[in-house]
N, C-alpha and C positions, 0 to 999 in steps of 0.2 A: 851152542845148543846141540844136544845129541841128535843123532840121525833118527832114533826112535821118536823122540819128542817132536822133531820137525815133521816126520811122516804123520803123526797123530794130528797135528795142526792142519795138514793138507786136507784131511777128510772133512774138516769143518766147512770147507769151501765147496764141497760136492754134496749138496742135499739130495735125498732120494727124490725121484720124480722123472719127468720126461726130458730128453735132450735130443737135439738134432745135430748129427755129425756134419762136418763141413762139406761132405760129399752128398748130403741130402737125406740120408736114411735116419729114422727115428729110433731111439733106444730108451729104456727105462733103467735107471740106477735102482737096484733092489737090495744092495747091501755092501758091506765092507769086509775085508779079510786081511790077514797078515801073511806074507810070504814065509813059509816054514823055515827057510834057511837064513834069509837076510832080514827078516822082520819088517820088510818094506810094506807100507800100506798099499792095499790093492782095492780097486773099485770093481764090484760085481754088477754087471748090467746085462739086459737081454734085449734082443732085437724085437722091434714092434712091427716086423714085416717077415715074410717068408715063413720059415719053420720056427721062428722065435728062439733062435739059439741063444744060449747064455755065454757071456764072455767075461774075462777078467783082464784088467789092465792096471799097471802101476798108477797110483794116484797122481804122481808128478807128470806122467805122460798124458793122463786124462785131462789134466789142467793146462796142457800146452796151449799157448795163445791161439784162440780161434778154432781149436779142434772140435769142441762140443759147445753148443749153445743151450742153456737151461730154458726149458719151456714151461716148467711148473710141475706140480704134483696133483694127481687125481685125488680129489677130496672124498673122504668117507662121508656119505650123506645119510646113512641109515644103519641100523643094526642088521637088517635082513638082506641088504644088497639092492634095495629099491633105489632108483634115482629120484629122490624127492624133488629136485629142482624142476623136473619135467613131468611130475605127477599131475594128472588132470584134476585131482581133488585138492591140491595145495591151495590155490587162490580162492575158489568158490566156497571152500569149507574153512578157510582161514587156518589151515593146518601148519603147525610149526615143526612137524616131523617128530620122530621118536627120540632122537638124540636131544634136541632142544627142549622137549617137554618131559624128559625123564621117563619115557615109555608110555606117555599118554597122548597120542596124536588125536585128531578130531573125532575118531570113531571110538575112543575110550582106551582102556589099558590094552597094550599090545603084548601078548604072551612071549613073542620072540624077543622084544626089547627087554622085558622083565627077566627073561632067561639070561641074556647077555649081561645085564646089570648085576644079577645075582652071582654070576661067575667072575665079575670084574674084568670083562673083556669089552673091547670097543665094538666089535661086530662078529657075526657068526663065523667068518673066515678064521678067526683066532681060536675057535673051539676045536678040541681034538675029535669031536664027534660029527664034524661036518661031512656030509649033509645028514642032519638028524631028521627024525620023523616030523617034528614040528615045522622046521624050515621047508622040508619037502612038501608038506601040506599047503603051506602058504604059497610057495613058488608054483605049484602045479594045480591049484584050486581052479575048477572049471569056470567059475564066475569071476573071480577077482585075481586069478593067478597071472603068471607071466606069459608074454608072447615074445619069443618062443618059451615053452615050458622049461623051467630050470634056469632061467636067465639070472635070477637073484643068487642062486647057488654059485653059478659061474663067476658072477661079480665078486662075491665074497672071497672066492678062491684067488681071484686076481689081486684083491686088496691084501690078502694074506701073503702073496708072493713078494709084495713090495717091502715087507718088513724083514 
């Protein structure tokens, strides 16, 4: 098997998501790259502590026995960055969320979800116009907005970084 093919297969075993290093710190794998000279597969990951530095490590080294333990991937729960699983309206209103209902949660059609769906993107973080006026209105609305203001925008940007 060629070295290039072998290295491509290594990345299949390193899914994007959260990992704990054997020394205890947590990181998030956010992407993959090739070394420009050797074509070796590289894992791109960022620290989930301190300044959140971004690191690159050869896939083979990343996979060394016991170096990193996979913790899972943060699930995209909505188009706008809202954490549906902890929303106070989810259970009392029998809300399925905007993704599961194709943009029609309990309160009716959601313009943010419709916008994402019309652009063929999973969430607002994938839009080149983030933060747009519509998302900003939703995130900073005095009655139904985020605490702290802009939390949905920040969440969408975090989701974007993992791709």
